[in-house]
All heavy atoms as a GROMACS GRO file, in nm:
protein
  524
    1MET      N    1  -4.262   3.375  -6.659
    1MET     CA    2  -4.130   3.319  -6.633
    1MET      C    3  -4.029   3.435  -6.627
    1MET      O    4  -4.037   3.528  -6.705
    1MET     CB    5  -4.094   3.220  -6.742
    1MET     CG    6  -3.966   3.147  -6.716
    1MET     SD    7  -3.935   3.008  -6.826
    1MET     CE    8  -4.045   2.890  -6.756
    2GLU      N    9  -3.935   3.425  -6.538
    2GLU     CA   10  -3.834   3.529  -6.522
    2GLU      C   11  -3.749   3.542  -6.647
    2GLU      O   12  -3.735   3.448  -6.724
    2GLU     CB   13  -3.742   3.495  -6.404
    2GLU     CG   14  -3.814   3.496  -6.271
    2GLU     CD   15  -3.722   3.457  -6.158
    2GLU    OE1   16  -3.600   3.474  -6.171
    2GLU    OE2   17  -3.773   3.410  -6.057
    3LYS      N   18  -3.691   3.658  -6.666
    3LYS     CA   19  -3.613   3.686  -6.786
    3LYS      C   20  -3.483   3.607  -6.793
    3LYS      O   21  -3.428   3.590  -6.900
    3LYS     CB   22  -3.581   3.834  -6.795
    3LYS     CG   23  -3.701   3.919  -6.824
    3LYS     CD   24  -3.662   4.063  -6.836
    3LYS     CE   25  -3.784   4.149  -6.863
    3LYS     NZ   26  -3.751   4.289  -6.876
    4ASN      N   27  -3.435   3.556  -6.682
    4ASN     CA   28  -3.306   3.489  -6.683
    4ASN      C   29  -3.315   3.340  -6.719
    4ASN      O   30  -3.218   3.268  -6.707
    4ASN     CB   31  -3.231   3.509  -6.552
    4ASN     CG   32  -3.306   3.453  -6.433
    4ASN    OD1   33  -3.424   3.427  -6.438
    4ASN    ND2   34  -3.233   3.435  -6.324
    5TRP      N   35  -3.431   3.294  -6.766
    5TRP     CA   36  -3.447   3.156  -6.812
    5TRP      C   37  -3.439   3.156  -6.965
    5TRP      O   38  -3.496   3.244  -7.030
    5TRP     CB   39  -3.581   3.099  -6.768
    5TRP     CG   40  -3.589   3.074  -6.621
    5TRP    CD1   41  -3.622   3.162  -6.525
    5TRP    CD2   42  -3.561   2.951  -6.553
    5TRP    NE1   43  -3.618   3.103  -6.401
    5TRP    CE2   44  -3.581   2.972  -6.416
    5TRP    CE3   45  -3.522   2.825  -6.596
    5TRP    CZ2   46  -3.562   2.873  -6.321
    5TRP    CZ3   47  -3.504   2.725  -6.501
    5TRP    CH2   48  -3.523   2.750  -6.365
    6VAL      N   49  -3.368   3.058  -7.022
    6VAL     CA   50  -3.355   3.050  -7.167
    6VAL      C   51  -3.391   2.909  -7.214
    6VAL      O   52  -3.365   2.810  -7.146
    6VAL     CB   53  -3.211   3.084  -7.213
    6VAL    CG1   54  -3.182   3.230  -7.192
    6VAL    CG2   55  -3.108   2.999  -7.144
    7LYS      N   56  -3.452   2.904  -7.333
    7LYS     CA   57  -3.489   2.775  -7.391
    7LYS      C   58  -3.366   2.711  -7.452
    7LYS      O   59  -3.294   2.772  -7.528
    7LYS     CB   60  -3.597   2.793  -7.497
    7LYS     CG   61  -3.642   2.663  -7.559
    7LYS     CD   62  -3.767   2.677  -7.645
    7LYS     CE   63  -3.741   2.755  -7.769
    7LYS     NZ   64  -3.854   2.752  -7.863
    8ILE      N   65  -3.341   2.584  -7.417
    8ILE     CA   66  -3.224   2.515  -7.470
    8ILE      C   67  -3.260   2.392  -7.553
    8ILE      O   68  -3.176   2.337  -7.622
    8ILE     CB   69  -3.127   2.472  -7.358
    8ILE    CG1   70  -3.197   2.377  -7.260
    8ILE    CG2   71  -3.068   2.592  -7.288
    8ILE    CD1   72  -3.103   2.295  -7.177
    9PHE      N   73  -3.387   2.349  -7.544
    9PHE     CA   74  -3.426   2.228  -7.616
    9PHE      C   75  -3.576   2.231  -7.639
    9PHE      O   76  -3.651   2.284  -7.558
    9PHE     CB   77  -3.388   2.103  -7.535
    9PHE     CG   78  -3.408   1.974  -7.609
    9PHE    CD1   79  -3.316   1.933  -7.704
    9PHE    CD2   80  -3.518   1.896  -7.584
    9PHE    CE1   81  -3.335   1.815  -7.773
    9PHE    CE2   82  -3.538   1.776  -7.653
    9PHE     CZ   83  -3.445   1.735  -7.747
   10SER      N   84  -3.618   2.172  -7.751
   10SER     CA   85  -3.759   2.165  -7.783
   10SER      C   86  -3.785   2.035  -7.859
   10SER      O   87  -3.703   1.993  -7.940
   10SER     CB   88  -3.797   2.286  -7.870
   10SER     OG   89  -3.935   2.286  -7.894
   11SER      N   90  -3.898   1.972  -7.831
   11SER     CA   91  -3.934   1.846  -7.896
   11SER      C   92  -4.084   1.828  -7.890
   11SER      O   93  -4.153   1.895  -7.813
   11SER     CB   94  -3.865   1.729  -7.825
   11SER     OG   95  -3.903   1.606  -7.882
   12GLU      N   96  -4.135   1.736  -7.969
   12GLU     CA   97  -4.276   1.699  -7.962
   12GLU      C   98  -4.294   1.574  -7.876
   12GLU      O   99  -4.406   1.532  -7.850
   12GLU     CB  100  -4.332   1.676  -8.102
   12GLU     CG  101  -4.335   1.803  -8.185
   12GLU     CD  102  -4.386   1.781  -8.326
   12GLU    OE1  103  -4.412   1.665  -8.364
   12GLU    OE2  104  -4.401   1.880  -8.397
   13LYS      N  105  -4.182   1.515  -7.830
   13LYS     CA  106  -4.185   1.392  -7.752
   13LYS      C  107  -4.158   1.420  -7.604
   13LYS      O  108  -4.050   1.463  -7.567
   13LYS     CB  109  -4.081   1.294  -7.805
   13LYS     CG  110  -4.105   1.255  -7.950
   13LYS     CD  111  -3.993   1.168  -8.000
   13LYS     CE  112  -4.014   1.139  -8.148
   13LYS     NZ  113  -3.902   1.064  -8.204
   14VAL      N  114  -4.258   1.395  -7.521
   14VAL     CA  115  -4.247   1.422  -7.378
   14VAL      C  116  -4.131   1.345  -7.317
   14VAL      O  117  -4.051   1.400  -7.240
   14VAL     CB  118  -4.378   1.386  -7.305
   14VAL    CG1  119  -4.363   1.404  -7.155
   14VAL    CG2  120  -4.493   1.468  -7.356
   15ILE      N  121  -4.117   1.218  -7.351
   15ILE     CA  122  -4.013   1.134  -7.290
   15ILE      C  123  -3.874   1.186  -7.320
   15ILE      O  124  -3.785   1.183  -7.235
   15ILE     CB  125  -4.031   0.985  -7.333
   15ILE    CG1  126  -3.939   0.895  -7.251
   15ILE    CG2  127  -4.004   0.966  -7.480
   15ILE    CD1  128  -3.981   0.880  -7.108
   16GLU      N  129  -3.853   1.237  -7.441
   16GLU     CA  130  -3.722   1.291  -7.479
   16GLU      C  131  -3.685   1.410  -7.391
   16GLU      O  132  -3.573   1.419  -7.340
   16GLU     CB  133  -3.728   1.332  -7.626
   16GLU     CG  134  -3.595   1.370  -7.685
   16GLU     CD  135  -3.604   1.398  -7.834
   16GLU    OE1  136  -3.714   1.428  -7.886
   16GLU    OE2  137  -3.499   1.391  -7.899
   17VAL      N  138  -3.780   1.500  -7.369
   17VAL     CA  139  -3.756   1.618  -7.286
   17VAL      C  140  -3.735   1.578  -7.140
   17VAL      O  141  -3.647   1.630  -7.072
   17VAL     CB  142  -3.872   1.719  -7.301
   17VAL    CG1  143  -3.848   1.841  -7.214
   17VAL    CG2  144  -3.890   1.761  -7.446
   18GLU      N  145  -3.813   1.482  -7.092
   18GLU     CA  146  -3.799   1.435  -6.954
   18GLU      C  147  -3.662   1.371  -6.929
   18GLU      O  148  -3.602   1.390  -6.824
   18GLU     CB  149  -3.910   1.336  -6.919
   18GLU     CG  150  -4.046   1.398  -6.903
   18GLU     CD  151  -4.063   1.477  -6.774
   18GLU    OE1  152  -3.974   1.477  -6.687
   18GLU    OE2  153  -4.169   1.541  -6.762
   19ILE      N  154  -3.612   1.295  -7.025
   19ILE     CA  155  -3.481   1.231  -7.011
   19ILE      C  156  -3.372   1.337  -7.001
   19ILE      O  157  -3.281   1.328  -6.917
   19ILE     CB  158  -3.455   1.133  -7.127
   19ILE    CG1  159  -3.544   1.009  -7.111
   19ILE    CG2  160  -3.307   1.094  -7.134
   19ILE    CD1  161  -3.546   0.918  -7.232
   20ILE      N  162  -3.379   1.438  -7.085
   20ILE     CA  163  -3.278   1.545  -7.082
   20ILE      C  164  -3.288   1.624  -6.951
   20ILE      O  165  -3.187   1.656  -6.890
   20ILE     CB  166  -3.292   1.637  -7.204
   20ILE    CG1  167  -3.254   1.558  -7.330
   20ILE    CG2  168  -3.206   1.761  -7.190
   20ILE    CD1  169  -3.280   1.629  -7.459
   21LYS      N  170  -3.410   1.650  -6.906
   21LYS     CA  171  -3.428   1.721  -6.778
   21LYS      C  172  -3.365   1.642  -6.664
   21LYS      O  173  -3.297   1.698  -6.578
   21LYS     CB  174  -3.577   1.744  -6.750
   21LYS     CG  175  -3.601   1.818  -6.621
   21LYS     CD  176  -3.747   1.834  -6.590
   21LYS     CE  177  -3.764   1.903  -6.456
   21LYS     NZ  178  -3.902   1.901  -6.409
   22GLN      N  179  -3.385   1.512  -6.661
   22GLN     CA  180  -3.328   1.428  -6.556
   22GLN      C  181  -3.175   1.427  -6.562
   22GLN      O  182  -3.108   1.434  -6.459
   22GLN     CB  183  -3.383   1.285  -6.566
   22GLN     CG  184  -3.331   1.192  -6.459
   22GLN     CD  185  -3.368   1.235  -6.318
   22GLN    OE1  186  -3.474   1.292  -6.296
   22GLN    NE2  187  -3.282   1.207  -6.222
   23MET      N  188  -3.120   1.421  -6.683
   23MET     CA  189  -2.974   1.424  -6.699
   23MET      C  190  -2.918   1.555  -6.647
   23MET      O  191  -2.814   1.557  -6.580
   23MET     CB  192  -2.938   1.402  -6.847
   23MET     CG  193  -2.790   1.399  -6.876
   23MET     SD  194  -2.718   1.557  -6.926
   23MET     CE  195  -2.816   1.602  -7.066
   24LEU      N  196  -2.986   1.665  -6.676
   24LEU     CA  197  -2.941   1.795  -6.626
   24LEU      C  198  -2.951   1.800  -6.474
   24LEU      O  199  -2.859   1.849  -6.407
   24LEU     CB  200  -3.024   1.907  -6.689
   24LEU     CG  201  -3.004   1.928  -6.839
   24LEU    CD1  202  -3.106   2.029  -6.892
   24LEU    CD2  203  -2.863   1.971  -6.871
   25PHE      N  204  -3.059   1.748  -6.418
   25PHE     CA  205  -3.077   1.742  -6.273
   25PHE      C  206  -2.963   1.665  -6.207
   25PHE      O  207  -2.911   1.707  -6.103
   25PHE     CB  208  -3.212   1.677  -6.240
   25PHE     CG  209  -3.234   1.658  -6.092
   25PHE    CD1  210  -3.270   1.764  -6.011
   25PHE    CD2  211  -3.219   1.533  -6.035
   25PHE    CE1  212  -3.290   1.746  -5.876
   25PHE    CE2  213  -3.239   1.513  -5.900
   25PHE     CZ  214  -3.274   1.621  -5.819
   26GLU      N  215  -2.923   1.554  -6.267
   26GLU     CA  216  -2.813   1.474  -6.213
   26GLU      C  217  -2.680   1.547  -6.217
   26GLU      O  218  -2.586   1.511  -6.148
   26GLU     CB  219  -2.802   1.341  -6.289
   26GLU     CG  220  -2.920   1.248  -6.262
   26GLU     CD  221  -2.925   1.127  -6.352
   26GLU    OE1  222  -2.837   1.110  -6.439
   26GLU    OE2  223  -3.021   1.048  -6.336
   27ASN      N  224  -2.673   1.652  -6.300
   27ASN     CA  225  -2.554   1.736  -6.309
   27ASN      C  226  -2.574   1.871  -6.240
   27ASN      O  227  -2.509   1.969  -6.272
   27ASN     CB  228  -2.515   1.756  -6.456
   27ASN     CG  229  -2.452   1.630  -6.513
   27ASN    OD1  230  -2.334   1.606  -6.494
   27ASN    ND2  231  -2.531   1.550  -6.581
   28ASN      N  232  -2.669   1.874  -6.145
   28ASN     CA  233  -2.697   1.993  -6.063
   28ASN      C  234  -2.740   2.116  -6.142
   28ASN      O  235  -2.706   2.229  -6.106
   28ASN     CB  236  -2.576   2.027  -5.975
   28ASN     CG  237  -2.544   1.915  -5.879
   28ASN    OD1  238  -2.633   1.861  -5.816
   28ASN    ND2  239  -2.418   1.879  -5.870
   29ILE      N  240  -2.816   2.093  -6.251
   29ILE     CA  241  -2.871   2.202  -6.329
   29ILE      C  242  -3.024   2.193  -6.321
   29ILE      O  243  -3.081   2.091  -6.359
   29ILE     CB  244  -2.824   2.197  -6.475
   29ILE    CG1  245  -2.672   2.215  -6.482
   29ILE    CG2  246  -2.895   2.304  -6.558
   29ILE    CD1  247  -2.614   2.197  -6.619
   30THR      N  248  -3.085   2.298  -6.271
   30THR     CA  249  -3.231   2.302  -6.263
   30THR      C  250  -3.288   2.334  -6.399
   30THR      O  251  -3.243   2.428  -6.465
   30THR     CB  252  -3.276   2.409  -6.162
   30THR    OG1  253  -3.219   2.378  -6.035
   30THR    CG2  254  -3.427   2.414  -6.151
   31ALA      N  255  -3.385   2.255  -6.442
   31ALA     CA  256  -3.451   2.276  -6.570
   31ALA      C  257  -3.602   2.275  -6.551
   31ALA      O  258  -3.653   2.209  -6.461
   31ALA     CB  259  -3.409   2.167  -6.668
   32VAL      N  260  -3.671   2.350  -6.636
   32VAL     CA  261  -3.816   2.361  -6.630
   32VAL      C  262  -3.873   2.323  -6.766
   32VAL      O  263  -3.823   2.366  -6.870
   32VAL     CB  264  -3.857   2.505  -6.594
   32VAL    CG1  265  -4.008   2.520  -6.596
   32VAL    CG2  266  -3.801   2.544  -6.459
   33ILE      N  267  -3.980   2.244  -6.763
   33ILE     CA  268  -4.047   2.204  -6.886
   33ILE      C  269  -4.173   2.287  -6.903
   33ILE      O  270  -4.252   2.301  -6.810
   33ILE     CB  271  -4.085   2.054  -6.882
   33ILE    CG1  272  -3.959   1.968  -6.880
   33ILE    CG2  273  -4.175   2.018  -7.000
   33ILE    CD1  274  -3.987   1.820  -6.863
   34ILE      N  275  -4.190   2.343  -7.023
   34ILE     CA  276  -4.312   2.414  -7.059
   34ILE      C  277  -4.376   2.335  -7.174
   34ILE      O  278  -4.319   2.326  -7.282
   34ILE     CB  279  -4.285   2.559  -7.104
   34ILE    CG1  280  -4.208   2.636  -6.999
   34ILE    CG2  281  -4.416   2.628  -7.143
   34ILE    CD1  282  -4.284   2.664  -6.873
   35ASN      N  283  -4.493   2.277  -7.147
   35ASN     CA  284  -4.562   2.196  -7.246
   35ASN      C  285  -4.661   2.285  -7.320
   35ASN      O  286  -4.759   2.331  -7.262
   35ASN     CB  287  -4.633   2.080  -7.178
   35ASN     CG  288  -4.690   1.982  -7.276
   35ASN    OD1  289  -4.714   2.014  -7.392
   35ASN    ND2  290  -4.713   1.860  -7.232
   36LYS      N  291  -4.635   2.308  -7.448
   36LYS     CA  292  -4.721   2.392  -7.531
   36LYS      C  293  -4.807   2.310  -7.626
   36LYS      O  294  -4.862   2.363  -7.722
   36LYS     CB  295  -4.635   2.491  -7.611
   36LYS     CG  296  -4.558   2.588  -7.524
   36LYS     CD  297  -4.476   2.680  -7.610
   36LYS     CE  298  -4.398   2.779  -7.524
   36LYS     NZ  299  -4.313   2.865  -7.607
   37GLN      N  300  -4.816   2.180  -7.601
   37GLN     CA  301  -4.896   2.094  -7.687
   37GLN      C  302  -5.044   2.112  -7.658
   37GLN      O  303  -5.084   2.138  -7.545
   37GLN     CB  304  -4.858   1.948  -7.669
   37GLN     CG  305  -4.725   1.913  -7.732
   37GLN     CD  306  -4.697   1.764  -7.727
   37GLN    OE1  307  -4.741   1.695  -7.637
   37GLN    NE2  308  -4.622   1.717  -7.823
   38ASP      N  309  -5.123   2.095  -7.761
   38ASP     CA  310  -5.269   2.100  -7.747
   38ASP      C  311  -5.311   1.986  -7.655
   38ASP      O  312  -5.275   1.871  -7.676
   38ASP     CB  313  -5.333   2.085  -7.884
   38ASP     CG  314  -5.483   2.096  -7.879
   38ASP    OD1  315  -5.547   2.003  -7.826
   38ASP    OD2  316  -5.536   2.196  -7.928
   39SER      N  317  -5.388   2.015  -7.554
   39SER     CA  318  -5.425   1.914  -7.455
   39SER      C  319  -5.522   1.810  -7.510
   39SER      O  320  -5.533   1.701  -7.454
   39SER     CB  321  -5.485   1.979  -7.332
   39SER     OG  322  -5.602   2.051  -7.366
   40SER      N  323  -5.588   1.838  -7.620
   40SER     CA  324  -5.683   1.742  -7.678
   40SER      C  325  -5.616   1.635  -7.762
   40SER      O  326  -5.657   1.520  -7.762
   40SER     CB  327  -5.785   1.816  -7.765
   40SER     OG  328  -5.856   1.910  -7.690
   41TYR      N  329  -5.511   1.673  -7.835
   41TYR     CA  330  -5.453   1.580  -7.931
   41TYR      C  331  -5.307   1.545  -7.905
   41TYR      O  332  -5.257   1.446  -7.955
   41TYR     CB  333  -5.466   1.637  -8.073
   41TYR     CG  334  -5.610   1.653  -8.114
   41TYR    CD1  335  -5.671   1.778  -8.111
   41TYR    CD2  336  -5.684   1.544  -8.153
   41TYR    CE1  337  -5.804   1.795  -8.147
   41TYR    CE2  338  -5.817   1.558  -8.189
   41TYR     CZ  339  -5.876   1.683  -8.187
   41TYR     OH  340  -6.007   1.697  -8.223
   42ASN      N  341  -5.234   1.627  -7.831
   42ASN     CA  342  -5.092   1.605  -7.802
   42ASN      C  343  -5.007   1.584  -7.926
   42ASN      O  344  -4.905   1.516  -7.922
   42ASN     CB  345  -5.072   1.488  -7.705
   42ASN     CG  346  -5.113   1.523  -7.565
   42ASN    OD1  347  -5.127   1.639  -7.531
   42ASN    ND2  348  -5.130   1.423  -7.482
   43MET      N  349  -5.050   1.639  -8.038
   43MET     CA  350  -4.970   1.626  -8.159
   43MET      C  351  -4.940   1.762  -8.220
   43MET      O  352  -4.862   1.772  -8.311
   43MET     CB  353  -5.039   1.534  -8.260
   43MET     CG  354  -5.176   1.581  -8.296
   43MET     SD  355  -5.282   1.471  -8.393
   43MET     CE  356  -5.182   1.356  -8.472
   44PHE      N  357  -4.999   1.866  -8.168
   44PHE     CA  358  -4.976   2.001  -8.217
   44PHE      C  359  -4.905   2.080  -8.108
   44PHE      O  360  -4.950   2.084  -7.994
   44PHE     CB  361  -5.108   2.070  -8.252
   44PHE     CG  362  -5.189   1.996  -8.354
   44PHE    CD1  363  -5.306   1.933  -8.318
   44PHE    CD2  364  -5.146   1.987  -8.485
   44PHE    CE1  365  -5.381   1.864  -8.411
   44PHE    CE2  366  -5.221   1.917  -8.579
   44PHE     CZ  367  -5.339   1.856  -8.543
   45GLY      N  368  -4.794   2.141  -8.144
   45GLY     CA  369  -4.720   2.220  -8.047
   45GLY      C  370  -4.594   2.150  -8.002
   45GLY      O  371  -4.563   2.039  -8.044
   46SER      N  372  -4.522   2.216  -7.914
   46SER     CA  373  -4.393   2.163  -7.870
   46SER      C  374  -4.384   2.160  -7.718
   46SER      O  375  -4.464   2.220  -7.648
   46SER     CB  376  -4.279   2.248  -7.926
   46SER     OG  377  -4.286   2.379  -7.873
   47ILE      N  378  -4.283   2.090  -7.672
   47ILE     CA  379  -4.250   2.084  -7.529
   47ILE      C  380  -4.110   2.144  -7.519
   47ILE      O  381  -4.016   2.094  -7.581
   47ILE     CB  382  -4.252   1.939  -7.478
   47ILE    CG1  383  -4.390   1.879  -7.505
   47ILE    CG2  384  -4.218   1.935  -7.331
   47ILE    CD1  385  -4.391   1.730  -7.505
   48ASP      N  386  -4.100   2.254  -7.446
   48ASP     CA  387  -3.974   2.328  -7.438
   48ASP      C  388  -3.907   2.306  -7.302
   48ASP      O  389  -3.974   2.294  -7.200
   48ASP     CB  390  -3.999   2.477  -7.459
   48ASP     CG  391  -4.063   2.507  -7.594
   48ASP    OD1  392  -4.039   2.430  -7.689
   48ASP    OD2  393  -4.135   2.608  -7.604
   49LEU      N  394  -3.775   2.305  -7.305
   49LEU     CA  395  -3.695   2.288  -7.184
   49LEU      C  396  -3.613   2.415  -7.161
   49LEU      O  397  -3.543   2.461  -7.252
   49LEU     CB  398  -3.603   2.167  -7.199
   49LEU     CG  399  -3.525   2.125  -7.076
   49LEU    CD1  400  -3.620   2.076  -6.967
   49LEU    CD2  401  -3.426   2.015  -7.111
   50TYR      N  402  -3.624   2.470  -7.042
   50TYR     CA  403  -3.557   2.595  -7.006
   50TYR      C  404  -3.459   2.572  -6.890
   50TYR      O  405  -3.486   2.490  -6.802
   50TYR     CB  406  -3.658   2.700  -6.961
   50TYR     CG  407  -3.745   2.754  -7.072
   50TYR    CD1  408  -3.856   2.684  -7.117
   50TYR    CD2  409  -3.717   2.878  -7.129
   50TYR    CE1  410  -3.936   2.734  -7.218
   50TYR    CE2  411  -3.797   2.929  -7.230
   50TYR     CZ  412  -3.906   2.857  -7.275
   50TYR     OH  413  -3.985   2.907  -7.375
   51VAL      N  414  -3.348   2.646  -6.894
   51VAL     CA  415  -3.254   2.650  -6.782
   51VAL      C  416  -3.221   2.796  -6.754
   51VAL      O  417  -3.246   2.883  -6.837
   51VAL     CB  418  -3.123   2.572  -6.811
   51VAL    CG1  419  -3.150   2.425  -6.830
   51VAL    CG2  420  -3.047   2.630  -6.928
   52LYS      N  421  -3.164   2.820  -6.639
   52LYS     CA  422  -3.120   2.956  -6.608
   52LYS      C  423  -3.006   2.993  -6.704
   52LYS      O  424  -2.926   2.909  -6.743
   52LYS     CB  425  -3.073   2.967  -6.464
   52LYS     CG  426  -3.188   2.953  -6.367
   52LYS     CD  427  -3.173   3.048  -6.254
   52LYS     CE  428  -3.299   3.038  -6.170
   52LYS     NZ  429  -3.303   3.140  -6.068
   53GLU      N  430  -3.003   3.120  -6.741
   53GLU     CA  431  -2.909   3.168  -6.842
   53GLU      C  432  -2.764   3.136  -6.808
   53GLU      O  433  -2.686   3.100  -6.896
   53GLU     CB  434  -2.926   3.318  -6.860
   53GLU     CG  435  -2.859   3.372  -6.982
   53GLU     CD  436  -2.900   3.514  -7.014
   53GLU    OE1  437  -2.972   3.576  -6.934
   53GLU    OE2  438  -2.858   3.562  -7.119
   54ASN      N  439  -2.727   3.142  -6.680
   54ASN     CA  440  -2.588   3.114  -6.642
   54ASN      C  441  -2.551   2.966  -6.656
   54ASN      O  442  -2.434   2.931  -6.652
   54ASN     CB  443  -2.558   3.165  -6.500
   54ASN     CG  444  -2.646   3.100  -6.395
   54ASN    OD1  445  -2.759   3.058  -6.424
   54ASN    ND2  446  -2.597   3.093  -6.274
   55ASN      N  447  -2.649   2.877  -6.675
   55ASN     CA  448  -2.622   2.734  -6.696
   55ASN      C  449  -2.635   2.691  -6.842
   55ASN      O  450  -2.617   2.575  -6.873
   55ASN     CB  451  -2.719   2.649  -6.612
   55ASN     CG  452  -2.691   2.659  -6.465
   55ASN    OD1  453  -2.577   2.670  -6.423
   55ASN    ND2  454  -2.795   2.656  -6.385
   56LYS      N  455  -2.667   2.786  -6.929
   56LYS     CA  456  -2.696   2.753  -7.069
   56LYS      C  457  -2.582   2.679  -7.138
   56LYS      O  458  -2.604   2.574  -7.198
   56LYS     CB  459  -2.731   2.880  -7.146
   56LYS     CG  460  -2.761   2.856  -7.291
   56LYS     CD  461  -2.791   2.987  -7.366
   56LYS     CE  462  -2.812   2.958  -7.512
   56LYS     NZ  463  -2.836   3.082  -7.587
   57SER      N  464  -2.461   2.732  -7.133
   57SER     CA  465  -2.351   2.669  -7.207
   57SER      C  466  -2.318   2.530  -7.154
   57SER      O  467  -2.294   2.438  -7.233
   57SER     CB  468  -2.226   2.758  -7.206
   57SER     OG  469  -2.182   2.778  -7.073
   58ILE      N  470  -2.322   2.510  -7.024
   58ILE     CA  471  -2.295   2.378  -6.967
   58ILE      C  472  -2.405   2.281  -7.007
   58ILE      O  473  -2.378   2.168  -7.047
   58ILE     CB  474  -2.286   2.387  -6.812
   58ILE    CG1  475  -2.170   2.476  -6.771
   58ILE    CG2  476  -2.273   2.250  -6.750
   58ILE    CD1  477  -2.173   2.516  -6.625
   59ALA      N  478  -2.530   2.326  -7.000
   59ALA     CA  479  -2.643   2.239  -7.036
   59ALA      C  480  -2.636   2.197  -7.182
   59ALA      O  481  -2.658   2.080  -7.215
   59ALA     CB  482  -2.774   2.311  -7.007
   60LEU      N  483  -2.604   2.290  -7.270
   60LEU     CA  484  -2.595   2.256  -7.413
   60LEU      C  485  -2.482   2.157  -7.440
   60LEU      O  486  -2.497   2.066  -7.523
   60LEU     CB  487  -2.576   2.383  -7.496
   60LEU     CG  488  -2.698   2.475  -7.503
   60LEU    CD1  489  -2.663   2.606  -7.572
   60LEU    CD2  490  -2.814   2.406  -7.574
   61LYS      N  491  -2.371   2.170  -7.369
   61LYS     CA  492  -2.260   2.073  -7.383
   61LYS      C  493  -2.303   1.934  -7.336
   61LYS      O  494  -2.269   1.834  -7.398
   61LYS     CB  495  -2.137   2.119  -7.306
   61LYS     CG  496  -2.066   2.235  -7.371
   61LYS     CD  497  -1.946   2.280  -7.289
   61LYS     CE  498  -1.884   2.404  -7.350
   61LYS     NZ  499  -1.773   2.457  -7.270
   62LEU      N  500  -2.376   1.928  -7.226
   62LEU     CA  501  -2.423   1.800  -7.175
   62LEU      C  502  -2.522   1.733  -7.271
   62LEU      O  503  -2.522   1.612  -7.286
   62LEU     CB  504  -2.487   1.818  -7.037
   62LEU     CG  505  -2.392   1.851  -6.923
   62LEU    CD1  506  -2.471   1.893  -6.799
   62LEU    CD2  507  -2.304   1.731  -6.891
   63ILE      N  508  -2.605   1.812  -7.334
   63ILE     CA  509  -2.704   1.757  -7.428
   63ILE      C  510  -2.634   1.695  -7.548
   63ILE      O  511  -2.675   1.591  -7.599
   63ILE     CB  512  -2.805   1.865  -7.471
   63ILE    CG1  513  -2.895   1.901  -7.353
   63ILE    CG2  514  -2.889   1.817  -7.589
   63ILE    CD1  515  -2.985   2.019  -7.376
   64LYS      N  516  -2.526   1.759  -7.595
   64LYS     CA  517  -2.454   1.706  -7.711
   64LYS      C  518  -2.385   1.576  -7.675
   64LYS      O  519  -2.375   1.484  -7.741
   64LYS     CB  520  -2.351   1.806  -7.763
   64LYS     CG  521  -2.416   1.922  -7.832
   64LYS     CD  522  -2.313   2.015  -7.887
   64LYS     CE  523  -2.381   2.132  -7.957
   64LYS     NZ  524  -2.289   2.219  -8.022
   0.00000   0.00000   0.00000
């Protein structure tokens, strides 16, 4: 991943991350999901949401 992407959110719940990603998309912010959960059990690890660094402050305000 390029250096200009920053993690803004992390959860163990896929639906929670997907909802936030969609909300950001509706506000013209591109977001990328990185799923670090174990593929066998889906209970170990996290799902991280990244945005470009120049969108970080706007994205964090929208999440709140």
